[in-house]
N, C-alpha and C positions, 0 to 999 in steps of 0.2 A: 594190694601190697606194692609198696614202692621199691624201686631199685636201691641198692646200697650205694652210698656216696663214698668214694675213696678220695682222700685228701693227698696232696703232695706231702713229702716228708717235712717240708718247711711249714706248711699249714697245720700238719698233724701235731708238730711240737707245740705250736701255739694253742691248739685245741686241748692238748693234754694239760696245759698249765692253767686253764680256766677252772676256777673252783666250782664245785657243785652248787647249783641254784644261784649263781652270780647274776646280778643285773648287768647284762652284757650289751656293749655297743661295739660295732665294727666300723671303723672310720676309713673311708676309701675302700668300700667293700668289693667293688668290681663285680664279679660273678656271684658273690654272696655265698661262696662255698663254706667259709668258716662258720658263720652263724647258722646256716642250714644244717651243717653237720652237728653242731651243738644242740640244736632243737631236735633233730632226728634221734639223737642218742640220749636224750633226757638230761643232758648236762645243765641246760637252762630252760626255764619255762617260757620266756619271751626274749626277744632280741630286737635291737635297733640296728639297722644297716644304713649307712650314709654314703653318699658320693657327691663329688663336685659336679658331675655331668649326668644328664638324663640317660645316656646310652648305657653306662654301667648299671644304673638302677633298674633299667628295663631288663637287663640280663639277670640281675639278682632276683627280680620278681619272677622271671621264668624259672630260675633254679628252685625258688621256694615253692612255686606251684607244682613243678615236676615231682618234688619229693614230699609234697603234702603238708608243708609247714607254713604256707602263706598267711593263714589267719593269725599266726603268732609272731610274725616278723614284720616290723614296721619299717617302711622305706622312707628315707628323708633326703631331700636334695639340699646340698649346701657344702661350703668349704670348711675344712678343718673340723674343729669341735663345736662350731657355731650351731649345728642342728640339734645338739644334745644339751639339755639343761644339766647342771651339776648334780642335781638330786635324782636324775633318771637312771644313772648307771654308776656302778662302783668298780667295774672292770671294763677297760676299753682297750681294744686292739688297734694299733696303727702299723700296718705292715705293707710290704710290696712297693715301697717308694724309697727315694734317697734319704740318707740320714739328715741332710740339711733341710729337707722338706718336713720331716718328722719334727725336727727341732723348731721350725717355724710354726708348726701347728700347736705345739705345746706353748710356745711363747705368746701365741695369740689368745690363750685362755689361762689367765693367772690362777684360776681355781684348780688347775691340774696339779699344782704343788701344795694343795691345802692339807694333805695327809689323809683325805677321805677316799682317795681313788688309787687303784693300781692300773698300770699301763703295761701291756704286752707289746713290745716294740721290736720290729724286724726290719732293719734297713737293708736295702738291696745294694747300696753303695754308700760311701762316705760315712761309715760307722764311726770313724774317729771324730768327725764333726759332731755327731750326735752325743758321743760319750763326753766330749769336751763341754758341750752345752749343758748336759745333765749335771756335771760336776760343778759348774759355775752358777747354776740357777736353782739350787735347793732340791735336787733329786738324788736318789740313791739307787744304784743298780743292786738289787737284792739277790738276783740270780742271773747268770748268763751262761748260755750253752750254744755250741756250734752245731749246725746241721748241714749235711750234704744233700743238695737238691740238684739233680740233673748235672752233676759234675762240678758244681760250684759250692763253696762253703759260705754259709750265711750265719751271722750271729743273731740270737734271739735273747731279749732282755726282759726281765721282770723288774719294773721300776715303780717306785713310789717316793713320797717326800722323804728327805733326809739329807745328810751331809756325807760327802766323800771327797777324797783327794786322789787323783790319778796322775801317775807319772806320764811323761811323753811316750814311753814305751807302751804303757797300758792303754793309752788313747787308741793306739793302733792294734796292739796285741790282745786286748780284752781285759776284763776285770774278773778275777776269780775263776780262771779257766784251767787251773793247775791239773785237775783230774779229768779234763775233757780229752777224749781219745783223738779228736781232730786238732788239738791245739798245736802240736808240733808242725803239722802241715800248714796250718793257718799262719804261724810265725814265719815259716820258711817263705811263704808267698810274699809276706810283707818285707822280709829282709831282701829278697831278690828284687822286688819292685823298687825299694829305696836305693839299692845298689845301682840299678840301671839308671835311676834319676841322677845319682851322684856322678856316674860316668858321663852322662849327658851334660851336666853342669861344668865338668872339668873341660869339656870341649867348647863350651859356649863363651860368649863375650859379654854376658849379662853383668852389669855393674855390681850386683849383690850376689852373683853366682857362688863365689867362694864362701860367703856367710851361709847361704842356703845349704851348700854341700856340708859344711861343718855341722849345721843343725841336724841334717839327716844322718850324718855319721854317728852322732850321739844317740839318736833314736835306734839306729842299727845296733849299737853297743848294748842298749837296754834290751832290745829284742833277743839278742844273743844270750844275755844274762837270764832272761826268762826261759829260753830253751834249756840252758844248763840247769836251772831250777827244776824244770820238768824232767830232765834226764835223771837227776838225783832222786826226785820223788818216785820215778819208775823203778830205780834201783832199790830203793828202800822197800818198795812193795813186793819185790820178787824174793 
């Protein structure tokens, strides 16, 4: 009997969103915890785990062997989506990296927006870059939720082909988070971050500093409006 594998709250949310019996691939798998958990718990029958470097794949192999699922997890070396053929997976996770890197991975595989695939995306940073790329290149955020992991809030997104328009505030504050219990704190973090940058620009001598500060002030106003919408929604629910 194998030990029980406990996921971090970040990875557990991703695992919870994988449909039963999905053809699953984990891109940039590192230790392989997500596909191993899915295999151990009968959520998927087989899984593909990829990584750019041999070291993480070796760790993923050890994890799969430790928990007795190695025969059902295929390890592949390669960058981005290149190790996976479009017809091999219908649900793919890309997590634990910067939003700009996730956007670059999607951009390198035009089939990712063909409507036949769902992506579970979890940026560790630059989520605004990822949201902007998705809105501009034929993707739709069908679901977004925030998760607290070791004191930091991360967004998790369920994405597939579609059309959407995001305001500047939504690029930073998220899409469809009105009922998320962490939304208010998430918005506050962005507001304070932008306010600090505006203060720094006011003291700088950059030629375009004033224009940058004006742009950030507009984003702050939108984020404050989102906070007010959240406050009103909470009031109506009480």
